[in-house]
N, C-alpha and C positions, 0 to 999 in steps of 0.2 A: 575325795577331791571335789571342790565346788566347780560345776561347769559354767561356761560363759552364759549359756541359755538361761539358767535359773538365777543368775545374778542381775539380769536385766530388770530395771525398775520402771513402773508406770505411775505417774502422778496425775490425779484428776483435779482440774481447775475449771472454774467458770469464768466467762468473759467479764470485763468491767473492773469494778473497784477491787474485788478480791484478787484478780489476776495481777493488776498493777501493783498492789501493795504486797503481794507475795514475792514478786521478782527480786527485790533487794535481799530478802531472806534466803532465797535460793542461791543468789550470787555469793552470799556469805558462806554457803556450803560448796562453792565452786561450780555451781550449775547455772548456765546461762541459756535461756530459751532463745533460739536463733531465728524464730519467725514470730510475727505479730498476729494474733488471732483476729484482730480487727481488719487486717488487710489480706491475710492468707485465707484461702478457702479450705485448707486442710483441717481436719479434726484431730489428727495426731501430729503434734509439733516436735521437731527434733531439738536437741540441746547440744551444747559443746561436748557433752559426754555421750558417746555412742550407746552406752548402756542405760541411759535415762531418757525416756520420752514423756511428753506431756499430752494428755488427752483433754479436749475441750468439750465439756458437757454442761447441761443446764445446772444451775446451782442446786436445785432440789434433787437432782439425780446423783450428785457426788457421793453421798453415803451409800447408795445402792451399788454403784460401781465398785466402791471399796469393799463393802460387805461381801460381795460375791466374788471378789478376787480379780475382776476385770482391771482394777487399778490396785496397786500395792499401798498407796497412800494418797491423801487428797486434802483439800482445804475447804471447809464448809462453815457457814455461820451457825451460831448457837440456835437461831430460830429454826433452821432446816434440821439440825440434829435433834432438837426437841420433838419436832413433828415426826421424824423418822423413828425415833426411839433408841437409836444407837446400837441395835442388835449386831453382834459380830464385829464391833468396832472397838479399837483401842484409841482413846482420846488423850494423848500424852501432853499436848501443848496448847495453851491458850496463846495465840499469836499476837493478841492485842491490836489487830488490824480490822479494817472495815467496821469500825464501831458505830453503833446507832442504838436505838431503843425501841422496844415493842410497847405500843401505847393504844389506848382507846381514844377515839376522836368522834366528835359529833358536830352538827351544824351549830354555828354561833347562835345563841338564843334558845337552844334546846335545853329544857330543864332536866339535866342528867341525874342530879341528886334525887329528885322526886321520882324519876323513872326507874331507878334501881332499888327502890325501897323493897323490903322483903315481900315476896309474892308477886312482884312485877314480872312482866314478860317483855323482853326486848327482841327486836329483829337486828341481828348483827351480821354485817358482811365482812368476810375475811377469807384469806387462803390458808390461815393458820387455825384450822378447826380445833385441833387438840389443845393448843395454847388458850384459845378463846373459851372453850368449854370448861377447862380447868379453872380459869380465872373467875368466870362468872359463877361456877358451881361453888367455889370457896366463899363467895359473897352471898350465896343463897338466892341468886337471881336466875330466873328461868329465861333461856334464850332460844330463839329460832335462828340457827346458823345458816347463812346463805353463802355458799362458796363462790368466790370470784377469783379470777386469775390476774386481773389488772384493772387499772383506773378505779381503785377502791374508793377514792374521794368522791366519785360520781354518785355512789349509792345513796348517801343521805340527801343529796341535792335533788334527786328525782323521786324520792319517796320509797326507794327499794328497801332501805334499812334505816333504823334509828341511829345506829352507831357503826363504826368500823373498828377492827383490830388490825393494825398494820405497823410496819417499820417506819420510824421517823428519824431523820438525820438532822437537818437544819430546821424543819418545820415550815419551810417556805411554800411547799406545795399545798399544805393545809391552809395556810394563810391566804394564798392566792384563790382558794376555793371557799373561803369564808367558813373554814372548819377550825375547831379548837381541840387541843388535847385536854382530856378530862381525867385520865388515869394513866399512870405509868405501870406497866406489867413487869418488864425485866430489861436489864441492860444486855445488849447483844455485841458480841465480837466473834471473830472467826477462829476456828480451831483446826489444828492438824489432826487428822484421823488416819489410823493405820489398820490395814487388814491383819487380823490376829495370826493367821497362818504365815503371812509374809514376814511378820515380826520374828517368828521362830526360824523359818527356812532361809530367810535372807538377812538375818540379823547382822552378819559381818559387814554387809554392804550398806544396809539401811541405817544402822545405829549411828555411824559418824555423821550422816546427813541430818538425822533427827537432832543430834546434839548441837551441830553447827547452827541449825535453824533456831533451836531453843535459845542458844546464846545470843544470836542476833536479835531475836524478838524481845529479849530482856534489856537491850541497850537503849 
């Protein structure tokens, strides 16, 4: 007999766009988050279902919480999952939310085509080290990667880097800082990831939620 304790589910989400765009999908599964993470100081948020909680973590930490079972499932961008590697995670659903793109950008006027000729060496600022390394390696371009956590657009402006690899949505921040996209690396959207053990041990409780979210994400 399944006990109440081991049917309790924890969902890992990050604040902002992913949280807001996940809410309607959760509601389609009958789950309503009853507190707003932007106004609540709680890191564990209740829902209308006493057996489902939502934990609020950094976007880059979602795969780790799910991998190690601190959360049973979560929502993370393809960018984060690619950097994490996806170990110990089942990735059943592309939710088609929080869409953007991973791109290379440089200062307007920078001769990027000449700079990336075979044998060239570029200084690239990014927090997506694996993605950037793979992209430039495939082009035969040697890069010195500089890890930054924010304000990526500043790096070319002050001479820290020749280029940046970052997420781009509308491109307005790039334009405001006189930067231009010069290469598209990949399309990004957010995916539902599930702890593999939870998928087996809590399947009866978890599967209907996953199916309802998938149906809603396809509409």
